[in-house]
C-alpha positions in Angstrom: -1.2 -3.8 -11.4 -1.0 -2.9 -7.7 0.5 0.3 -6.5 2.7 0.3 -3.5 1.7 2.2 -0.4 3.9 5.2 -1.2 2.2 5.6 -4.6 5.6 5.4 -6.3 4.9 2.4 -8.6 3.9 -1.2 -8.8 4.3 -3.3 -5.7 6.3 -6.5 -5.7 4.9 -9.5 -4.0 6.9 -10.2 -0.8 7.2 -13.9 -1.8 9.2 -13.0 -4.8 12.0 -11.6 -2.7 11.7 -13.8 0.4 12.0 -17.6 0.9 10.5 -18.8 4.2 13.3 -21.4 4.6 16.3 -19.6 3.2 15.5 -16.0 4.2 15.9 -13.0 1.9 17.2 -13.9 -1.6 20.1 -12.1 -3.1 20.8 -12.6 -6.8 24.3 -13.7 -7.6 24.9 -10.7 -9.9 24.2 -8.4 -7.0 27.0 -10.1 -5.0 29.5 -9.5 -7.8 28.3 -6.1 -8.9 27.2 -7.6 -12.2 30.7 -8.9 -13.0 31.2 -12.4 -14.4 35.0 -12.4 -14.7 37.4 -12.3 -11.7 39.2 -9.0 -11.5 40.7 -6.8 -14.2 43.4 -9.4 -14.9 40.8 -12.1 -15.7 42.5 -14.7 -13.6 41.2 -18.2 -14.2 40.4 -20.3 -11.0 40.4 -24.0 -11.5 37.9 -25.9 -9.3 40.8 -27.7 -7.6 43.0 -24.6 -7.2 43.9 -24.2 -3.5 43.1 -20.9 -1.7 45.0 -19.9 1.5 45.0 -16.6 3.4 48.1 -14.5 2.6 50.9 -14.5 5.2 50.8 -10.7 5.2 47.2 -9.7 4.5 46.0 -6.1 4.5 44.8 -4.8 7.9 41.4 -5.0 9.6 40.5 -1.5 8.3 40.7 -2.8 4.7 38.9 -6.0 5.6 36.0 -4.0 7.1 35.5 -2.5 3.6 34.8 -6.0 2.1 31.3 -7.3 1.6 29.8 -10.1 3.7 30.4 -12.7 1.0 34.1 -11.7 0.8 34.4 -12.0 4.6 32.7 -15.3 4.6 35.2 -16.7 2.1 38.1 -15.3 4.1 36.8 -17.0 7.3 36.6 -20.3 5.5 40.1 -19.9 4.2 41.4 -19.0 7.7 40.0 -22.2 9.1 41.8 -24.4 6.5 43.2 -24.3 3.0 40.4 -25.1 0.6 39.8 -25.6 -3.1 37.6 -23.3 -5.1 35.0 -26.1 -5.3 35.0 -26.6 -1.5 34.6 -22.9 -0.9 31.7 -22.8 -3.2 30.0 -25.6 -1.4 30.8 -24.4 2.1 29.7 -20.8 1.4 26.6 -22.1 -0.5 27.4 -19.8 -3.4 27.6 -20.6 -7.2 31.2 -21.3 -8.4 31.0 -18.4 -10.8 30.3 -16.0 -7.9 33.1 -17.5 -5.8 35.6 -17.1 -8.6 34.7 -13.4 -9.0 34.9 -12.8 -5.2 38.2 -14.7 -5.0 39.6 -12.5 -7.8 38.8 -9.5 -5.6 40.5 -11.0 -2.6 43.5 -12.0 -4.7 44.0 -8.6 -6.1 43.5 -7.0 -2.7 46.2 -9.2 -1.2 44.0 -11.1 1.2 44.6 -14.6 -0.3 47.0 -16.6 -2.4 46.0 -19.3 -4.9 48.1 -22.3 -5.8 47.1 -23.6 -9.2 47.2 -27.3 -10.1 50.0 -28.6 -12.1 49.1 -28.8 -15.8 48.8 -32.4 -17.1 51.6 -31.8 -19.6 54.0 -31.2 -16.7 53.1 -34.3 -14.8 55.5 -37.3 -14.9 54.9 -39.9 -17.6 52.9 -42.9 -16.4 55.6 -45.3 -17.7 58.2 -43.6 -15.5 56.0 -43.9 -12.4 55.3 -47.6 -13.1 59.1 -48.2 -13.3 59.6 -46.4 -10.0 56.9 -48.5 -8.4 58.4 -51.7 -9.8 61.8 -50.7 -8.6 60.5 -50.0 -5.1 58.8 -53.4 -5.0 62.0 -55.1 -6.0 63.8 -53.7 -3.0 
């Protein structure tokens, strides 16, 4: 085992922590502080839930305390309303990480989330077909 130059322990090959194309690697659990659930209230974010910046978010001082991943998600939400899945893709982060980070932003008052309508509350297909048939008859 190789010792590092400080004599403090084994050295880690640089290639393990660096990817020439992607740059330095950060493990997902490091971004979330080891958490796997979003916030203390364990809010569930569906992939199609829409995320928008709150109308009255905390000030710039509070935003400066956020991590770079949090700020990246906020920037994406400021550009346009996006779903959790879109945020994950645009930020190039795993969905689980995005859910945890969104939980932080939601509890801090930076974003609002509109959840999709549960299937049980959607109109019956038969009623929709009758409406379409009625409109065609006009």
